[in-house]
Residue, then its C-alpha position, 0 to 999 in steps of 0.5 A: x406376555x403375548x399369545x394368539x388369544x391375548x397380549x399384555x402390555x408391558x409384557x412384564x406387568x408384575x414389574x409395572x405393578x411394582x413401579x406403579x405404572x398402568x398395565x393392560x391385557x388386550x384381546x378380541x374375544x374371551x377364550x378360557x386362556x384369556x379369562x384365566x389371565x385376567x383373573x391372574x392379573x386381578x389377583x396380583x393387582x388386588x393382592x399387591x394392595x391387600x384387597x384380595x377379599x374383593x376378588x370374586x366381586x370384581x372378577x364377576x363385574x369385569x366379566x360382565x363389562x367385558x361381555x358387554x364390550x365384546x357385544x358392542x363390537x359385534x353389534x358394529x360388525x353386524x351393522x357394517x355387514x348389513x349396510x346399516x348406519x348405527x348412528x341413524x335412528x331408523x337403521x338402529x331400530x331395524x338392525x336391533x330387531x334381528x341382531x341378537x338372533x342373527x349373531x348369537x343363534x343363526x350365524x355365531x361362527x360367521x360373526x366370531x370369525x368376522x370379529x377375529x379379523x376385524x379392527x375391534x378389540x377389548x382392553x382391560x386396564x389396571x391403574x392406581x390413582x389417589x387412594x383408588x384402584x381403577x379397573x377399566x374395560x375399553x373397546x374401540x367402538x364409540x358408544x352411542x349417546x342413547x346407549x350411554x343413557x340406557x346403561x347409566x339408567x340401568x346402573x342407577x336402578x341397580x342401586x335402588x332395587x330391593x332384590x333381583x326379582x324386582x330387576x327381572x320384573x322391571x328391565x329386560x331389553x330383549x332386542x340386545x340381550x343386555x340389561x339384566x347382566x349389567x344390573x346384576x353386576x351393579x347390584x353385586x357392586x352395591x352389595x359389596x359396599x361400593x358407592x354408586x359413583x364407583x362405576x362410570x361409563x364414558x366415550x372419547x372419540x372412538x373409544x368406550x370406557x367402563x370403569x370400576x373404582x375400588x377405594x383403598x379405604x372403605x367407610x368413613x373415619x368413624x367406622x374405620x376407627x370402630x373396626x380397628x378398635x374391635x380387631x385390636x381388642x380381640x387380638x389382645x384378648x387371645x390367650x398366650x400359649x400355655x406356660x408349660x409349652x413355653x417352658x418346653x420350647x425354652x428347653x428345646x432351644x437350650x443346647x444342653x437339653x437332652x431327649x430325656x429332659x424334653x420327654x420328661x417335661x412333656x410327660x408332666x401334661x398328659x393331654x400335651x403328651x397325647x397330642x404330641x404323640x398323635x401329631x408325631x404319627x400324623x401323615x407329616x411325620x410318618x415313620x416305619x413304626x408307630x410312635x408309642x411313647x413321648x421319648x420316641x417322639x422326641x427322638x424321631x421328630x427331633x428338637x425342631x420338630x417337637x418345637x413345631x408340634x408344641x406350637x401347633x398343639x398350643x394354638x389348637x388348644x386355644x382355638x378349641x377353647x375360644x373358637x370351638x365352632x371352627x373345627x372344619x377350618x382346622x381340618x383344612x389347615x391340617x391337610x394344607x400343612x401336610x401338603x406344604x411340608x411335602x412340597x418344601x421337601x421337593x425343593x430343599x434337600x434338607x429338613x431346615x424349612x420343613x417344620x416352619x412351613x408345616x407350622x405356617x400352613x397350619x396357622x395360615x387361616x388362624x386370622x379367618x377363625x378369629x375373624x369369624x368369631x368377632x362380636x356379632x352385634x358389633x359386626x352387624x352394625x358395622x356391616x350396616x354402616x358400610x352397606x353390605x347386603x346379600x353376601x353369603x360367604x362369611x369370611x368374605x363378608x367379614x374381610x370386607x367389613x373389617x377392611x383387612x384380609x384374614x392373612x394380615x390378621x393372622x400375621x397380627x395374631x402371630x406377632x402377639x404370640x411372639x413367633x419369629x419374623x419369617x413365620x409371620x411373613x409366610x402367613x402374611x403373604x401366603x396368598x400373595x406369592x408375587x410379592x413374597x419377601x426373597x428370604x422366605x419366597x420358597x416357603x411361601x410358594x409351598x404354602x401357597x401351592x398347598x392352599x391352592x390344592x385345598x381350594x381346588x378340592x373345595x372347587x374354589x380354584x383351578x390350575x389356570x389361576x395358579x401363579x406362574x412363578x410358583x409353577x416354575x419354581x416347582x418345575x410344572x409347565x403342564x396341567x397334567x404334571x400339576x394334577x399328578x402332583x396333587x393326586x400324589x399328595x392326596x393319596x399320601x394324606x391320612x387325616x388325624 
């Protein structure tokens, strides 16, 4: 892919990712478009290895390293234009006295133009080596030995500071305007459980390379075994669906069952009857007239729809009883399910996949609910062993601690409940549409886009980050069309 702002090599980096080749994005300055492309690539790169829970951490660090690389390129241009030798100690001291003020305050347009016309570039390279993912930020201006020493010292200090206030007090190099940003990036790296050696900086001829190494497996073997045992134990202890729901689902599968038989079976459980009627009147199944009886619900929603609502009701009962603190997540799931069901209808002429997509979107965060409920004392010990500090996003912290994404955990839970393979695949890959199994790709795209809409409403995503294959599948090429579709769904949705 190539635009005026950046280019990627190979242009089809997704094929390179599949084959295990290195790939990169190159640019001279970071425009919003280039930044969005970096985040898209990072999402696919981490998602390929089911490490998306590191995305926010790594994205923040990449941005800081890119900022430092561009600043280094601007520094070379400034010295060249002012007739100063950057390798000379005296010239370096003279140049740095006014560098920050001249480049970023007095003449920003001039130096931005000079950078665009210069030979200097920045490249973000992605590779996988020996159970590590390596993301490197390169720029074609050889770093000075004194700068290498300074950066290494800052990185080392970052892994020793108790908190950011200590960094403020200790290190700020005002002449370069660097220091604090890099230290914060390194502290974030440390807070996420990465060892000090995860960050490296080196120079080779005219190239400077700063790299982050992401291990595919965190912690030692003992810690990982404890984590695996805790996850297995929790999944095993999750109740199965109530017997009456299993019985009615079997009736739905029986071709000899009629509407009255199904309705009578549901009516034996007043709570289940009320839940099915309530769901039948929800936005996803809205009809001209309000459904008042269970027989009407079976007639209007159909056997497949009733089967879906039975599972949804059963899972909700389990969540309500065992994980009662997470109603807000369940409310988001209802919204996502409605969006996804409407989206799949835009792509498929019949209702064949509609109910399955509704259910997959409803259950997409079941792993998150279970993850946040794991035994607190043990998790705290695990976090201490692995080394996470200062991260406030609960789900992110649990994913990092456990070394498993909530979508993968959700797939494990659905296997425990003996759900069909396609439903499990949709849940497992709903954040990773670029590696969606072909047989369920359209369904995954629908759940993914529905989830993006919910994330945007929560101010956690934006159009520029959306997978381009998903947009193409929905025939969306412009932001306006994307926002119009989102607006239509929001206006149609009625909470229940």
